[in-house]
A tleap script that builds the chain and sets N, CA, C and O, in Angstrom:
source leaprc.protein.ff14SB
mol = sequence {
  NMET SER GLU PRO GLN GLN GLN ARG PRO THR
  LEU GLU GLU MET VAL ALA ALA GLY ARG ALA
  PHE GLU GLN ARG MET ARG ALA ALA GLN ALA
  GLU LEU GLY GLN ALA LEU VAL THR GLY ARG
  SER VAL ASP GLY THR VAL VAL VAL LEU ALA
  SER GLY LEU GLY GLN VAL LYS ALA VAL ARG
  VAL SER PRO ALA VAL PHE ASP ARG ARG ASP
  LEU THR GLY LEU GLN ASP ALA ILE VAL GLN
  SER ILE ARG ALA ALA GLY ALA ASN ALA ALA
  ALA LEU ALA GLY GLU MET MET GLY ALA ILE
  GLU ILE ASN VAL CHIE
}
set mol.1.N position { 39.515 -26.153 -16.758 }
set mol.1.CA position { 38.882 -25.411 -17.939 }
set mol.1.C position { 38.340 -24.226 -17.396 }
set mol.1.O position { 37.462 -24.241 -16.534 }
set mol.2.N position { 38.893 -23.073 -17.929 }
set mol.2.CA position { 37.905 -21.569 -17.591 }
set mol.2.C position { 36.813 -21.528 -19.021 }
set mol.2.O position { 37.028 -21.967 -20.151 }
set mol.3.N position { 35.823 -20.960 -18.577 }
set mol.3.CA position { 35.138 -20.559 -19.610 }
set mol.3.C position { 35.139 -19.158 -20.135 }
set mol.3.O position { 35.261 -18.133 -19.465 }
set mol.4.N position { 34.955 -19.277 -21.672 }
set mol.4.CA position { 35.234 -18.135 -22.313 }
set mol.4.C position { 34.516 -16.744 -21.632 }
set mol.4.O position { 33.387 -16.951 -21.188 }
set mol.5.N position { 34.800 -15.978 -21.558 }
set mol.5.CA position { 34.418 -14.470 -21.327 }
set mol.5.C position { 33.303 -13.893 -22.003 }
set mol.5.O position { 33.479 -13.917 -23.221 }
set mol.6.N position { 32.457 -13.495 -21.732 }
set mol.6.CA position { 31.233 -12.800 -22.487 }
set mol.6.C position { 31.856 -11.361 -22.654 }
set mol.6.O position { 32.281 -10.633 -21.757 }
set mol.7.N position { 31.813 -11.137 -23.928 }
set mol.7.CA position { 32.236 -9.789 -24.319 }
set mol.7.C position { 31.065 -8.547 -24.094 }
set mol.7.O position { 30.024 -8.391 -24.732 }
set mol.8.N position { 31.470 -7.925 -23.245 }
set mol.8.CA position { 30.777 -6.742 -23.016 }
set mol.8.C position { 30.072 -5.682 -23.996 }
set mol.8.O position { 30.935 -5.107 -24.659 }
set mol.9.N position { 28.830 -5.265 -24.280 }
set mol.9.CA position { 28.391 -4.609 -24.930 }
set mol.9.C position { 28.508 -2.804 -25.135 }
set mol.9.O position { 27.597 -2.146 -24.633 }
set mol.10.N position { 29.578 -2.100 -25.834 }
set mol.10.CA position { 29.904 -0.898 -25.827 }
set mol.10.C position { 29.004 0.283 -25.228 }
set mol.10.O position { 27.834 0.035 -25.521 }
set mol.11.N position { 29.057 0.891 -24.858 }
set mol.11.CA position { 28.638 2.215 -24.846 }
set mol.11.C position { 27.132 2.534 -25.837 }
set mol.11.O position { 25.942 2.805 -25.674 }
set mol.12.N position { 28.164 2.281 -26.966 }
set mol.12.CA position { 27.349 3.078 -28.567 }
set mol.12.C position { 26.217 1.832 -28.519 }
set mol.12.O position { 25.027 2.090 -28.696 }
set mol.13.N position { 26.721 0.352 -28.244 }
set mol.13.CA position { 25.611 -0.637 -28.652 }
set mol.13.C position { 24.763 -0.651 -27.888 }
set mol.13.O position { 23.666 -1.129 -28.178 }
set mol.14.N position { 25.103 0.002 -26.391 }
set mol.14.CA position { 23.653 0.058 -25.283 }
set mol.14.C position { 22.457 1.033 -25.689 }
set mol.14.O position { 21.249 0.800 -25.726 }
set mol.15.N position { 23.211 2.271 -26.000 }
set mol.15.CA position { 22.658 3.853 -26.468 }
set mol.15.C position { 21.218 3.333 -27.955 }
set mol.15.O position { 20.045 3.686 -28.076 }
set mol.16.N position { 22.348 2.130 -29.050 }
set mol.16.CA position { 21.261 1.949 -29.981 }
set mol.16.C position { 20.469 0.995 -29.480 }
set mol.16.O position { 19.381 0.884 -30.046 }
set mol.17.N position { 20.758 0.047 -28.306 }
set mol.17.CA position { 19.815 -0.821 -28.591 }
set mol.17.C position { 18.113 0.224 -27.684 }
set mol.17.O position { 16.952 0.201 -28.094 }
set mol.18.N position { 18.617 0.908 -26.563 }
set mol.18.CA position { 17.738 2.032 -26.293 }
set mol.18.C position { 17.071 2.037 -26.731 }
set mol.18.O position { 16.074 1.326 -26.605 }
set mol.19.N position { 17.409 3.311 -27.892 }
set mol.19.CA position { 17.116 3.761 -28.600 }
set mol.19.C position { 15.848 3.119 -29.660 }
set mol.19.O position { 14.776 3.638 -29.971 }
set mol.20.N position { 16.374 1.934 -30.019 }
set mol.20.CA position { 15.272 0.855 -30.736 }
set mol.20.C position { 14.409 0.120 -29.716 }
set mol.20.O position { 13.545 -0.552 -30.278 }
set mol.21.N position { 14.384 0.048 -28.440 }
set mol.21.CA position { 13.543 -0.443 -27.837 }
set mol.21.C position { 12.527 0.773 -27.843 }
set mol.21.O position { 11.402 0.665 -28.331 }
set mol.22.N position { 13.064 2.083 -27.193 }
set mol.22.CA position { 11.825 3.033 -27.441 }
set mol.22.C position { 11.060 3.517 -28.723 }
set mol.22.O position { 9.928 3.973 -28.882 }
set mol.23.N position { 12.175 3.229 -29.643 }
set mol.23.CA position { 10.989 3.005 -31.092 }
set mol.23.C position { 10.034 2.064 -31.057 }
set mol.23.O position { 8.989 2.333 -31.648 }
set mol.24.N position { 10.139 0.902 -30.446 }
set mol.24.CA position { 9.496 -0.373 -30.650 }
set mol.24.C position { 8.238 0.023 -29.596 }
set mol.24.O position { 7.222 -0.655 -29.750 }
set mol.25.N position { 8.212 0.856 -28.743 }
set mol.25.CA position { 7.138 1.019 -27.388 }
set mol.25.C position { 6.577 2.552 -28.227 }
set mol.25.O position { 5.532 2.297 -28.826 }
set mol.26.N position { 6.835 3.451 -28.338 }
set mol.26.CA position { 6.244 4.405 -29.387 }
set mol.26.C position { 5.260 3.901 -30.156 }
set mol.26.O position { 4.063 4.045 -29.906 }
set mol.27.N position { 5.859 3.108 -31.411 }
set mol.27.CA position { 4.790 2.160 -32.633 }
set mol.27.C position { 4.004 1.655 -31.859 }
set mol.27.O position { 2.857 2.017 -32.121 }
set mol.28.N position { 4.087 0.763 -30.746 }
set mol.28.CA position { 2.875 -0.061 -29.660 }
set mol.28.C position { 2.161 0.845 -29.861 }
set mol.28.O position { 1.259 0.741 -30.693 }
set mol.29.N position { 2.405 2.189 -29.030 }
set mol.29.CA position { 1.684 2.855 -27.968 }
set mol.29.C position { 0.822 3.553 -29.225 }
set mol.29.O position { -0.314 3.960 -28.982 }
set mol.30.N position { 1.292 3.665 -30.362 }
set mol.30.CA position { 0.648 4.514 -31.558 }
set mol.30.C position { -0.323 3.613 -31.946 }
set mol.30.O position { -1.384 4.183 -32.202 }
set mol.31.N position { -0.347 2.499 -32.074 }
set mol.31.CA position { -0.689 1.327 -32.578 }
set mol.31.C position { -2.235 0.939 -31.540 }
set mol.31.O position { -3.353 0.690 -31.990 }
set mol.32.N position { -1.774 1.002 -29.926 }
set mol.32.CA position { -2.780 1.014 -29.258 }
set mol.32.C position { -3.614 2.085 -29.680 }
set mol.32.O position { -4.522 1.937 -30.499 }
set mol.33.N position { -3.352 3.043 -29.195 }
set mol.33.CA position { -4.056 4.138 -29.480 }
set mol.33.C position { -5.263 4.346 -30.703 }
set mol.33.O position { -6.150 5.196 -30.779 }
set mol.34.N position { -5.072 3.726 -31.203 }
set mol.34.CA position { -5.897 3.518 -32.863 }
set mol.34.C position { -6.356 2.087 -32.746 }
set mol.34.O position { -7.176 1.646 -33.551 }
set mol.35.N position { -5.893 1.391 -31.836 }
set mol.35.CA position { -7.236 -0.007 -31.850 }
set mol.35.C position { -8.473 0.440 -31.017 }
set mol.35.O position { -8.587 1.438 -30.305 }
set mol.36.N position { -9.470 -0.655 -31.313 }
set mol.36.CA position { -10.286 -0.535 -30.430 }
set mol.36.C position { -10.821 -1.993 -29.864 }
set mol.36.O position { -11.033 -3.010 -30.525 }
set mol.37.N position { -10.973 -1.794 -28.478 }
set mol.37.CA position { -11.303 -2.840 -27.853 }
set mol.37.C position { -13.146 -2.847 -27.229 }
set mol.37.O position { -13.786 -1.798 -27.295 }
set mol.38.N position { -13.676 -3.907 -26.765 }
set mol.38.CA position { -14.771 -3.808 -25.977 }
set mol.38.C position { -14.900 -4.345 -25.142 }
set mol.38.O position { -14.111 -5.274 -24.970 }
set mol.39.N position { -16.014 -4.088 -24.064 }
set mol.39.CA position { -16.343 -4.657 -23.099 }
set mol.39.C position { -17.796 -4.621 -22.322 }
set mol.39.O position { -18.359 -3.649 -21.818 }
set mol.40.N position { -18.212 -5.971 -22.386 }
set mol.40.CA position { -19.737 -6.174 -21.902 }
set mol.40.C position { -20.339 -6.162 -20.587 }
set mol.40.O position { -19.639 -6.776 -19.782 }
set mol.41.N position { -21.114 -5.804 -20.223 }
set mol.41.CA position { -21.434 -5.876 -18.950 }
set mol.41.C position { -22.169 -7.826 -18.907 }
set mol.41.O position { -22.428 -8.559 -19.862 }
set mol.42.N position { -22.242 -7.984 -18.028 }
set mol.42.CA position { -22.474 -9.532 -17.733 }
set mol.42.C position { -24.168 -9.919 -18.378 }
set mol.42.O position { -24.477 -11.043 -18.773 }
set mol.43.N position { -24.705 -9.236 -18.371 }
set mol.43.CA position { -26.278 -9.112 -18.979 }
set mol.43.C position { -26.132 -9.112 -20.308 }
set mol.43.O position { -27.103 -9.394 -21.010 }
set mol.44.N position { -24.918 -8.803 -20.865 }
set mol.44.CA position { -25.335 -8.257 -22.202 }
set mol.44.C position { -25.824 -6.928 -22.744 }
set mol.44.O position { -25.965 -6.752 -23.954 }
set mol.45.N position { -26.129 -5.820 -21.671 }
set mol.45.CA position { -27.173 -4.823 -22.195 }
set mol.45.C position { -26.117 -3.805 -22.218 }
set mol.45.O position { -26.614 -2.785 -22.695 }
set mol.46.N position { -25.137 -3.660 -21.979 }
set mol.46.CA position { -24.224 -2.179 -22.207 }
set mol.46.C position { -23.034 -2.532 -22.540 }
set mol.46.O position { -22.512 -3.295 -21.727 }
set mol.47.N position { -22.167 -2.151 -23.787 }
set mol.47.CA position { -21.150 -2.112 -24.228 }
set mol.47.C position { -20.556 -0.778 -24.375 }
set mol.47.O position { -21.177 0.234 -24.699 }
set mol.48.N position { -19.009 -0.879 -24.049 }
set mol.48.CA position { -18.132 0.033 -24.160 }
set mol.48.C position { -17.380 -0.489 -24.986 }
set mol.48.O position { -17.077 -1.666 -25.182 }
set mol.49.N position { -16.931 0.940 -25.723 }
set mol.49.CA position { -16.109 0.730 -26.799 }
set mol.49.C position { -14.927 1.587 -26.391 }
set mol.49.O position { -15.189 2.784 -26.277 }
set mol.50.N position { -13.473 1.154 -26.110 }
set mol.50.CA position { -12.125 1.728 -25.788 }
set mol.50.C position { -11.268 1.550 -26.447 }
set mol.50.O position { -11.144 0.507 -27.089 }
set mol.51.N position { -10.360 2.603 -26.479 }
set mol.51.CA position { -8.899 2.495 -27.304 }
set mol.51.C position { -8.089 1.056 -26.632 }
set mol.51.O position { -8.444 0.340 -25.695 }
set mol.52.N position { -7.137 0.991 -27.329 }
set mol.52.CA position { -6.322 -0.139 -26.811 }
set mol.52.C position { -5.657 0.885 -25.550 }
set mol.52.O position { -4.936 0.264 -24.769 }
set mol.53.N position { -5.771 1.943 -25.346 }
set mol.53.CA position { -4.759 2.605 -24.274 }
set mol.53.C position { -5.564 2.578 -23.185 }
set mol.53.O position { -5.146 2.826 -22.054 }
set mol.54.N position { -6.861 2.252 -23.478 }
set mol.54.CA position { -8.247 2.329 -22.345 }
set mol.54.C position { -9.125 3.134 -22.293 }
set mol.54.O position { -10.189 2.928 -21.711 }
set mol.55.N position { -8.842 4.132 -22.861 }
set mol.55.CA position { -9.820 5.592 -23.236 }
set mol.55.C position { -11.069 5.194 -23.911 }
set mol.55.O position { -11.168 4.631 -25.001 }
set mol.56.N position { -12.163 5.624 -22.982 }
set mol.56.CA position { -13.431 5.161 -23.293 }
set mol.56.C position { -14.123 5.974 -24.576 }
set mol.56.O position { -14.569 7.112 -24.434 }
set mol.57.N position { -14.154 5.362 -25.661 }
set mol.57.CA position { -14.585 5.850 -26.931 }
set mol.57.C position { -16.470 6.053 -27.067 }
set mol.57.O position { -17.114 6.952 -27.607 }
set mol.58.N position { -16.839 5.058 -26.478 }
set mol.58.CA position { -18.737 4.942 -26.949 }
set mol.58.C position { -19.112 4.178 -25.627 }
set mol.58.O position { -18.355 3.447 -24.989 }
set mol.59.N position { -20.670 4.538 -25.276 }
set mol.59.CA position { -21.466 3.775 -24.181 }
set mol.59.C position { -22.292 3.266 -25.120 }
set mol.59.O position { -22.536 4.189 -25.897 }
set mol.60.N position { -23.017 1.989 -25.557 }
set mol.60.CA position { -24.185 1.728 -25.960 }
set mol.60.C position { -25.181 1.035 -24.940 }
set mol.60.O position { -24.663 0.061 -24.394 }
set mol.61.N position { -25.830 1.167 -24.746 }
set mol.61.CA position { -26.903 0.277 -23.799 }
set mol.61.C position { -28.066 0.174 -24.382 }
set mol.61.O position { -28.588 1.171 -24.882 }
set mol.62.N position { -28.755 -1.239 -24.419 }
set mol.62.CA position { -29.507 -1.835 -25.103 }
set mol.62.C position { -30.990 -1.329 -24.525 }
set mol.62.O position { -31.350 -1.347 -23.348 }
set mol.63.N position { -31.667 -0.922 -25.562 }
set mol.63.CA position { -33.255 -0.304 -25.199 }
set mol.63.C position { -33.915 -0.927 -23.840 }
set mol.63.O position { -34.478 -0.238 -22.989 }
set mol.64.N position { -33.779 -2.113 -23.789 }
set mol.64.CA position { -34.640 -3.087 -22.998 }
set mol.64.C position { -34.291 -2.808 -21.568 }
set mol.64.O position { -35.045 -3.137 -20.652 }
set mol.65.N position { -32.853 -2.046 -21.330 }
set mol.65.CA position { -32.878 -1.411 -19.879 }
set mol.65.C position { -33.713 -0.373 -19.553 }
set mol.65.O position { -33.859 -0.078 -18.367 }
set mol.66.N position { -34.259 0.203 -20.385 }
set mol.66.CA position { -35.657 1.100 -20.522 }
set mol.66.C position { -36.632 0.894 -19.906 }
set mol.66.O position { -37.044 1.516 -18.928 }
set mol.67.N position { -37.232 -0.290 -20.596 }
set mol.67.CA position { -38.316 -1.072 -20.359 }
set mol.67.C position { -38.132 -1.597 -18.931 }
set mol.67.O position { -39.227 -1.701 -18.379 }
set mol.68.N position { -37.117 -1.956 -18.162 }
set mol.68.CA position { -37.159 -2.314 -16.668 }
set mol.68.C position { -37.157 -0.912 -15.502 }
set mol.68.O position { -37.640 -0.696 -14.390 }
set mol.69.N position { -36.624 -0.435 -16.131 }
set mol.69.CA position { -36.447 1.054 -15.348 }
set mol.69.C position { -35.226 0.402 -13.878 }
set mol.69.O position { -35.328 0.644 -12.675 }
set mol.70.N position { -34.364 -0.287 -14.464 }
set mol.70.CA position { -33.661 -0.641 -13.054 }
set mol.70.C position { -32.213 0.201 -12.975 }
set mol.70.O position { -31.209 -0.159 -13.589 }
set mol.71.N position { -32.275 1.316 -12.163 }
set mol.71.CA position { -31.738 2.046 -12.428 }
set mol.71.C position { -30.143 1.701 -11.734 }
set mol.71.O position { -29.117 2.227 -12.165 }
set mol.72.N position { -30.165 1.058 -10.984 }
set mol.72.CA position { -29.159 0.045 -9.951 }
set mol.72.C position { -28.486 -0.977 -10.982 }
set mol.72.O position { -27.274 -0.950 -11.198 }
set mol.73.N position { -29.390 -1.918 -11.632 }
set mol.73.CA position { -28.997 -2.398 -12.527 }
set mol.73.C position { -27.927 -1.821 -13.691 }
set mol.73.O position { -26.989 -2.496 -14.114 }
set mol.74.N position { -28.203 -0.596 -14.085 }
set mol.74.CA position { -27.800 -0.025 -15.325 }
set mol.74.C position { -26.334 0.709 -14.627 }
set mol.74.O position { -25.222 0.866 -15.132 }
set mol.75.N position { -26.611 0.898 -13.914 }
set mol.75.CA position { -25.218 1.637 -13.134 }
set mol.75.C position { -24.337 0.142 -13.056 }
set mol.75.O position { -23.477 0.145 -13.936 }
set mol.76.N position { -24.329 -0.673 -12.530 }
set mol.76.CA position { -23.890 -2.010 -12.194 }
set mol.76.C position { -23.298 -2.166 -13.761 }
set mol.76.O position { -22.084 -2.011 -13.895 }
set mol.77.N position { -24.076 -2.453 -14.908 }
set mol.77.CA position { -23.583 -3.171 -16.061 }
set mol.77.C position { -22.795 -2.108 -16.681 }
set mol.77.O position { -21.889 -2.460 -17.436 }
set mol.78.N position { -23.059 -0.485 -16.420 }
set mol.78.CA position { -21.953 0.070 -17.005 }
set mol.78.C position { -20.653 0.079 -16.186 }
set mol.78.O position { -19.646 0.336 -16.846 }
set mol.79.N position { -20.544 -0.067 -15.359 }
set mol.79.CA position { -19.018 -0.542 -14.475 }
set mol.79.C position { -18.663 -1.305 -15.242 }
set mol.79.O position { -17.756 -1.067 -16.040 }
set mol.80.N position { -19.510 -2.768 -15.154 }
set mol.80.CA position { -18.625 -4.227 -15.235 }
set mol.80.C position { -18.452 -3.345 -17.146 }
set mol.80.O position { -17.326 -3.373 -17.642 }
set mol.81.N position { -18.973 -3.044 -17.514 }
set mol.81.CA position { -18.337 -2.646 -19.156 }
set mol.81.C position { -17.333 -2.427 -19.217 }
set mol.81.O position { -16.484 -3.067 -19.837 }
set mol.82.N position { -17.154 -1.251 -18.443 }
set mol.82.CA position { -15.927 -0.348 -18.684 }
set mol.82.C position { -14.568 -1.416 -17.879 }
set mol.82.O position { -13.458 -1.534 -18.396 }
set mol.83.N position { -14.897 -1.976 -16.799 }
set mol.83.CA position { -13.850 -3.313 -16.383 }
set mol.83.C position { -13.317 -4.023 -17.699 }
set mol.83.O position { -12.279 -4.222 -18.330 }
set mol.84.N position { -14.666 -4.275 -17.716 }
set mol.84.CA position { -14.087 -5.385 -18.962 }
set mol.84.C position { -13.329 -4.981 -20.166 }
set mol.84.O position { -12.394 -5.641 -20.622 }
set mol.85.N position { -13.863 -3.628 -20.773 }
set mol.85.CA position { -12.835 -2.781 -21.624 }
set mol.85.C position { -11.725 -2.985 -21.466 }
set mol.85.O position { -10.992 -3.449 -22.339 }
set mol.86.N position { -11.161 -2.502 -19.647 }
set mol.86.CA position { -9.794 -1.729 -19.411 }
set mol.86.C position { -9.006 -3.561 -19.173 }
set mol.86.O position { -7.817 -3.881 -19.178 }
set mol.87.N position { -10.069 -4.302 -19.014 }
set mol.87.CA position { -8.873 -5.514 -19.369 }
set mol.87.C position { -8.826 -5.919 -20.476 }
set mol.87.O position { -8.004 -6.779 -20.795 }
set mol.88.N position { -9.608 -5.450 -21.248 }
set mol.88.CA position { -9.104 -6.245 -22.859 }
set mol.88.C position { -7.974 -5.478 -23.409 }
set mol.88.O position { -7.046 -5.917 -24.090 }
set mol.89.N position { -8.268 -3.779 -22.858 }
set mol.89.CA position { -7.156 -2.793 -22.825 }
set mol.89.C position { -5.789 -3.691 -22.685 }
set mol.89.O position { -5.073 -4.040 -23.624 }
set mol.90.N position { -5.578 -4.009 -21.170 }
set mol.90.CA position { -4.549 -4.508 -20.952 }
set mol.90.C position { -3.797 -5.728 -21.396 }
set mol.90.O position { -2.586 -5.828 -21.200 }
set mol.91.N position { -4.622 -6.808 -22.089 }
set mol.91.CA position { -4.414 -7.881 -22.977 }
set mol.91.C position { -4.031 -7.650 -23.846 }
set mol.91.O position { -3.091 -8.378 -24.165 }
set mol.92.N position { -4.357 -6.699 -24.713 }
set mol.92.CA position { -3.962 -6.428 -25.911 }
set mol.92.C position { -2.771 -5.874 -25.883 }
set mol.92.O position { -1.869 -6.377 -26.553 }
set mol.93.N position { -2.472 -4.360 -24.849 }
set mol.93.CA position { -1.319 -4.093 -24.774 }
set mol.93.C position { 0.026 -4.856 -24.530 }
set mol.93.O position { 1.137 -4.610 -25.001 }
set mol.94.N position { -0.540 -6.291 -23.282 }
set mol.94.CA position { 0.532 -7.006 -23.693 }
set mol.94.C position { 1.027 -7.695 -24.419 }
set mol.94.O position { 2.225 -7.923 -24.249 }
set mol.95.N position { 0.167 -8.456 -25.777 }
set mol.95.CA position { 0.207 -8.862 -26.516 }
set mol.95.C position { 1.156 -8.054 -27.501 }
set mol.95.O position { 2.198 -8.424 -28.042 }
set mol.96.N position { 0.430 -6.745 -27.579 }
set mol.96.CA position { 1.628 -5.753 -28.515 }
set mol.96.C position { 3.118 -6.036 -28.112 }
set mol.96.O position { 4.026 -6.483 -28.813 }
set mol.97.N position { 3.125 -5.599 -26.594 }
set mol.97.CA position { 4.550 -4.987 -26.280 }
set mol.97.C position { 5.237 -6.274 -25.487 }
set mol.97.O position { 6.286 -6.112 -24.863 }
set mol.98.N position { 4.686 -7.345 -25.543 }
set mol.98.CA position { 5.104 -8.757 -24.682 }
set mol.98.C position { 6.140 -8.377 -23.553 }
set mol.98.O position { 6.441 -7.239 -23.192 }
set mol.99.N position { 6.571 -9.457 -23.124 }
set mol.99.CA position { 7.412 -8.964 -21.867 }
set mol.99.C position { 8.898 -8.184 -22.263 }
set mol.99.O position { 9.651 -8.487 -23.189 }
set mol.100.N position { 9.043 -7.242 -21.403 }
set mol.100.CA position { 9.840 -6.427 -21.278 }
set mol.100.C position { 10.986 -6.783 -20.236 }
set mol.100.O position { 11.094 -6.769 -19.010 }
set mol.101.N position { 11.983 -7.187 -21.590 }
set mol.101.CA position { 13.449 -7.848 -20.865 }
set mol.101.C position { 14.640 -6.945 -21.322 }
set mol.101.O position { 15.050 -6.654 -22.446 }
set mol.102.N position { 15.170 -6.505 -19.712 }
set mol.102.CA position { 16.397 -6.016 -19.722 }
set mol.102.C position { 17.615 -6.492 -19.270 }
set mol.102.O position { 17.709 -6.892 -18.109 }
set mol.103.N position { 18.971 -6.513 -20.350 }
set mol.103.CA position { 20.021 -7.253 -19.851 }
set mol.103.C position { 20.920 -6.691 -19.593 }
set mol.103.O position { 21.599 -6.226 -20.508 }
set mol.104.N position { 21.239 -6.532 -18.452 }
set mol.104.CA position { 22.747 -5.333 -18.056 }
set mol.104.C position { 23.805 -6.405 -17.750 }
set mol.104.O position { 23.763 -7.139 -16.762 }
set mol.105.N position { 24.769 -6.419 -18.709 }
set mol.105.CA position { 25.902 -6.874 -18.662 }
set mol.105.C position { 27.398 -5.927 -17.710 }
set mol.105.O position { 28.525 -6.421 -17.688 }
savepdb mol mol.pdb
quit
């Protein structure tokens, strides 16, 4: 017994699917541009606010940092916060855009 053949999509259907995919990606990109994520240093002294696209918007430093006068510690805290904000932006993008699946027939 032979299996029924799958009907192949027409060129018009493939173009329409491509346009719909592009529209969803553009909408998700616009939403990510408006979203805000945060990143915190391990010690909590620095907080970075970034867009969902990973663009740094603000850096907030606890006044306690200045009492300690630990320049190296402050630099490390800033780097940690920026990395955490980037990771959170990437996670948000993954949630919003999901896995990309492309079917070629």
